[in-house]
C-alpha positions in Angstrom: -0.2 -0.4 -0.1 3.0 2.1 0.1 2.7 2.5 4.2 6.3 2.4 5.0 6.9 4.4 8.2 6.8 2.5 11.4 3.3 2.3 13.6 2.5 3.9 16.2 1.6 1.8 19.7 -2.6 1.4 18.8 -5.0 -0.8 21.2 -7.0 -3.7 20.3 -10.0 -3.8 21.0 -10.9 -6.8 22.9 -13.9 -7.8 21.5 -12.4 -7.3 17.3 -14.1 -10.1 15.9 -11.3 -12.9 15.3 -13.1 -13.0 11.2 -12.7 -9.2 11.1 -8.9 -8.6 12.2 -8.0 -12.4 9.9 -9.9 -10.6 7.0 -7.9 -7.8 6.9 -3.9 -9.2 7.3 -5.4 -12.3 4.9 -5.9 -8.7 3.0 -4.2 -8.5 -0.7 -0.9 -6.2 -0.1 -1.4 -5.4 4.0 1.5 -7.1 4.7 2.2 -6.6 9.2 3.4 -3.1 8.9 0.0 -2.2 7.2 -1.9 -3.8 8.8 -0.5 -1.7 12.4 -1.3 1.4 10.6 -4.7 0.7 9.6 -5.9 -0.5 13.5 -3.9 2.8 14.3 -6.0 4.9 12.2 -9.0 3.3 12.3 -9.3 1.7 15.2 -11.0 -2.0 15.1 -10.4 -4.1 12.4 -14.5 -3.7 10.9 -13.3 -0.2 9.5 -10.2 -0.7 8.5 -11.4 -3.1 6.0 -14.0 -0.7 5.1 -11.3 1.8 4.3 -8.7 -0.8 2.7 -10.5 0.3 -0.9 -10.0 3.7 -0.9 -7.0 3.1 1.0 -5.9 1.0 -2.2 -7.5 3.4 -4.8 -5.2 6.4 -3.4 -2.3 4.2 -3.4 -3.4 3.4 -7.0 -4.6 -0.1 -6.8 -7.6 0.3 -8.5 -10.9 -2.7 -8.4 -9.8 -3.7 -5.0 -11.3 -5.9 -2.6 -10.3 -7.1 1.1 -10.0 -10.9 1.4 -14.1 -12.9 2.0 -15.4 -14.1 4.6 -15.5 -17.1 4.2 -11.7 -17.2 3.9 -11.3 -16.2 7.3 -13.7 -18.2 8.4 -12.5 -20.9 7.0 -8.8 -20.4 8.5 -10.5 -20.4 11.7 -12.5 -23.2 11.1 -9.0 -25.2 10.3 -7.3 -23.6 12.7 -9.6 -25.7 15.6 -10.0 -28.4 13.6 -5.7 -29.1 14.1 -6.2 -28.3 18.1 -4.5 -24.6 17.5 -5.5 -21.6 19.1 -5.2 -18.3 17.2 -3.2 -15.8 19.0 -4.0 -11.8 18.4 -1.6 -9.1 18.7 -2.8 -7.5 22.4 -4.1 -10.0 23.7 -3.4 -11.5 27.1 -2.0 -14.7 24.9 -0.3 -12.6 22.6 4.1 -13.1 23.6 5.6 -9.9 25.3 8.5 -9.8 23.9 7.4 -9.4 19.5 4.3 -6.4 21.4 6.7 -3.5 20.4 8.3 -4.7 16.7 6.9 -2.2 14.4 6.1 -5.4 12.3 5.0 -7.6 14.6 3.1 -10.4 13.5 -0.8 -9.4 14.1 -1.8 -12.9 14.6 -0.2 -16.0 15.5 -2.0 -19.4 15.3 -0.5 -21.8 18.1 -0.2 -25.4 19.2 1.1 -26.8 21.8 1.8 -25.1 25.5 1.2 -21.4 24.7 2.5 -20.4 28.3 6.0 -20.5 27.1 5.6 -17.5 25.1 6.0 -15.9 28.5 9.2 -17.3 29.3 12.6 -16.2 28.3 13.9 -17.0 25.3 16.9 -17.9 23.3 17.5 -18.8 20.3 19.7 -21.2 18.6 20.5 -21.4 14.9 22.6 -22.2 12.9 23.0 -24.6 9.9 21.3 -27.4 7.9 24.7 -29.3 6.9 25.4 -29.2 10.6 28.8 -30.4 11.4 29.0 -33.3 14.5 30.9 -31.1 16.8 28.3 -28.7 15.7 25.6 -30.7 16.6 26.9 -31.4 19.6 27.5 -27.6 21.1 24.4 -26.8 19.8 22.9 -29.8 21.9 25.0 -29.3 25.0 24.0 -24.9 24.6 20.0 -25.9 24.3 20.7 -28.1 27.5 22.4 -25.8 29.7 20.1 -22.8 28.9 17.3 -24.9 29.5 19.2 -25.8 33.1 19.1 -22.5 33.3 15.3 -21.7 32.5 15.1 -20.4 29.9 13.3 -22.3 26.3 15.2 -22.8 22.8 13.3 -21.2 20.5 14.0 -22.2 16.6 13.0 -22.3 13.0 12.6 -26.3 13.2 15.4 -26.8 9.8 17.4 -30.1 10.0 20.6 -29.1 11.7 21.2 -27.2 14.0 18.1 -26.0 14.8 16.1 -29.4 15.0 19.1 -30.9 17.5 18.6 -27.7 19.9 14.9 -28.4 19.7 15.1 -32.5 20.6 17.6 -31.0 22.9 14.6 -28.9 25.2 11.7 -30.8 24.5 11.7 -31.5 28.6 13.0 -27.9 29.6 10.5 -26.1 26.4 11.3 -25.4 23.4 9.3 -23.1 20.6 9.3 -24.0 16.9 8.9 -20.8 14.2 7.2 -22.7 10.8 8.0 -20.3 7.8 4.5 -22.6 6.5 1.1 -23.1 8.5 1.3 -24.9 12.4 0.7 -27.8 10.9 3.3 -27.9 7.7 6.2 -29.8 9.5 9.5 -29.1 6.5 11.1 -30.4 6.2 9.5 -33.8 5.9 11.5 -35.4 7.8 11.2 -33.0 10.8 7.5 -34.2 10.8 7.8 -36.6 14.0 10.0 -34.0 15.3 7.0 -31.2 15.4 4.8 -34.1 16.2 6.8 -34.0 19.9 6.9 -30.3 19.9 3.7 -29.5 19.8 3.0 -32.5 22.6 5.7 -31.5 24.8 6.4 -27.7 23.2 4.9 -25.3 21.3 5.1 -24.9 17.3 3.8 -21.2 15.9 3.3 -19.8 12.5 1.4 -16.5 11.3 0.3 -18.4 8.1 -2.5 -19.9 7.4 -2.8 -23.8 8.9 -2.1 -25.8 5.8 0.2 -23.1 4.0 2.8 -24.2 2.1 6.7 -22.4 2.5 7.4 -20.4 0.6 10.8 -18.7 0.1 9.7 -15.5 0.7 8.3 -17.2 4.2 11.7 -18.3 5.3 12.9 -14.1 6.5 9.3 -13.8 7.6 10.2 -16.3 10.4 13.3 -15.5 11.7 12.3 -12.0 12.5 9.8 -13.7 14.7 12.8 -16.3 16.0 15.1 -13.3 16.7 12.2 -11.1 18.2 10.9 -13.9 20.6 14.7 -14.0 22.0 16.7 -12.1 24.3 19.6 -13.4 22.5 20.5 -14.7 18.8 23.2 -17.4 19.5 24.7 -18.7 16.4 26.7 -22.2 16.2 27.3 -22.8 12.9 26.5 -21.0 9.5 27.3 -20.7 5.7 28.2 -16.2 4.7 25.0 -16.3 2.9 22.8 -18.4 5.1 19.5 -17.6 6.9 20.8 -16.9 9.9 22.5 -14.6 9.0 19.2 -13.1 8.7 18.1 -13.7 11.7 21.5 -12.6 13.5 20.3 -9.3 11.3 17.4 -9.4 12.5 18.4 -9.1 16.1 20.1 -6.8 16.3 17.4 -4.2 14.1 15.3 -5.2 17.4 17.8 -4.9 19.9 18.8 -7.8 21.1 21.9 -9.7 21.5 24.0 -11.1 18.9 26.5 -14.6 19.6 28.0 -16.8 17.5 30.5 -20.1 17.6 33.8 -19.6 16.1 35.3 -21.9 13.7 37.9 -23.5 11.9 38.5 -20.8 9.3 39.1 -23.3 6.8 35.8 -25.0 7.3 32.9 -22.8 5.3 29.8 -23.9 7.9 32.0 -21.8 10.1 32.4 -19.1 7.9 29.6 -16.6 9.3 30.4 -17.1 12.6 33.4 -16.1 12.2 32.0 -13.0 9.9 29.8 -12.4 12.7 32.4 -12.4 15.3 34.7 -10.1 13.1 32.1 -7.3 13.4 31.9 -7.1 17.3 29.1 -10.2 18.2 29.8 -12.1 21.8 32.1 -14.9 21.5 30.1 -18.0 22.5 32.3 -20.9 24.3 29.7 -22.4 26.1 25.7 -21.5 28.1 27.9 -18.9 30.5 28.6 -17.0 28.6 25.1 -16.4 26.6 24.1 -16.3 30.4 26.9 -13.9 31.0 26.0 -12.3 27.8 22.5 -11.5 28.4 22.8 -10.7 32.5 21.3 -13.8 33.5 22.7 -16.2 36.9 25.3 -18.0 35.5 25.3 -21.9 36.7 28.2 -25.0 36.7 27.8 -26.9 33.8 29.2 -30.3 34.3 31.6 -31.0 31.6 30.2 -32.4 28.3 33.3 -34.7 26.4 34.9 -32.5 23.8 33.5 -29.2 24.6 35.6 -26.8 26.7 32.3 -25.0 29.2 34.9 -23.0 31.5 36.6 -19.8 29.8 39.0 -20.3 32.4 40.3 -23.3 30.5 41.0 -21.6 27.6 44.6 -20.2 27.0 44.5 -16.5 25.3 44.3 -16.1 21.3 47.8 -14.9 20.3 48.1 -11.8 18.4 46.7 -8.7 18.2 42.6 -8.0 18.3 41.8 -7.9 14.7 39.6 -4.9 14.2 35.8 -5.5 14.8 33.4 -3.2 12.7 30.6 -2.3 15.5 27.3 -4.3 14.4 24.9 -1.5 15.5 27.0 0.9 12.9 25.3 -2.0 10.4 22.3 -2.2 11.7 22.3 2.1 11.7 23.5 1.9 7.9 20.5 -0.6 7.0 18.2 1.7 8.2 18.9 5.4 6.5 19.2 2.6 3.8 15.7 1.9 3.9 14.8 4.9 5.0 15.8 5.9 2.2 13.9 3.8 0.0 9.9 3.2 -1.3 7.6 1.2 -3.2 8.5 3.8 -6.0 12.1 2.6 -7.3 15.0 5.1 -6.9 18.2 4.9 -9.0 21.8 3.1 -7.1 23.8 6.3 -7.7 20.9 8.0 -6.1 21.2 6.5 -2.7 24.9 6.1 -3.1 24.6 9.9 -3.5 21.9 10.8 -0.1 23.8 8.8 1.8 27.5 9.9 0.7 29.4 6.9 1.6 32.1 5.2 -1.0 29.5 3.3 -3.3 31.5 -0.4 -3.0 30.8 0.4 0.4 26.9 0.9 -0.1 26.8 -1.6 -2.9 27.5 -3.9 -0.1 25.0 -3.6 2.0 21.8 -3.4 -0.2 23.8 -7.1 -1.8 22.8 -8.0 2.4 19.1 -6.5 2.0 18.5 -8.3 -0.8 19.1 -12.1 -0.2 16.9 -10.7 3.0 13.7 -9.8 0.7 14.2 -6.6 2.6 15.0 -4.6 -0.5 13.6 -5.1 -4.5 16.4 -4.8 -7.8 14.8 -4.4 -11.1 15.8 -3.4 -14.4 18.7 -0.1 -14.7 19.5 -0.1 -11.4 16.7 0.4 -9.9 15.6 0.0 -6.2 12.7 0.1 -3.7 11.7 -1.3 -0.2 9.8 -4.7 -0.2 7.4 -4.0 2.6 
């Protein structure tokens, strides 16, 4: 709709019809940011729906119709048939850690123990083709944080995500799904998803039955980071979804931590990049707890995994220069603030920012990979949301 500014806080009437709420967010070209702005301007979902055709007309979209009533009712029925709960922004069950995000999901489908959404969480994310050592590290971190009272949150992918979920089925785990709450992806995690539904909590902002597509994964990642006090990246390639989650965490004011890896291992390249840019180095659960200001408790030693920082010898040589992660987040914010739905020439953007072209191009690539900007022929750029 061309509504790209951050929404102002707004009340969500407790008596708002869930059908109207679903119709609004499922309407064409209405994303989370637009939903919040419409609610802030019109007060109720029903009033926003009535105004939506005119809003669309003002944005140059003719013959616009909101989501049909039947579609929203079918979604409600499908969710209830699954035994899932619909959680609306502003309701008592809505995760408090998401409430202040400018793109907070207006609705969440949850299956399992929704009380977990109100406990402190730490995200554990990483490579799908994780190494044996990476999987052991993920399990050790998840178990240790679980013992300290934290719920693990991840994206139910194979590799690091799945290992973190398995390790915390008893202490508390939340899986954020890119598709519907009933659609486990990949297929190999169907049994794990069923265990999480029974002992933990599955959540999704999408309708039940929706098969995940590429654009849904960056959207999922912002929820993973938003739920968490910190995001810990265990293994990640130089271009991976885990780094998108880390960037989201920065934008949301969360801590970013990473487990170091061997420079020759491509699965460690992303973690090592984060550490170079100022992320907190993680050697065990105690490092994570210290970074988020939680009580550090002793953890039993695991074979082949060093848990006590005092046991590690000092690293020789000078400390490499770091580019503060806050500076990267600030530059991303400046780029996004200058882009809107109307395309802007990349050259003009570079002139507006008064920065070296190579610097801007590097960060444009990152934002493009994250799905936050769109590139059109002729060197034109626009904002995706």
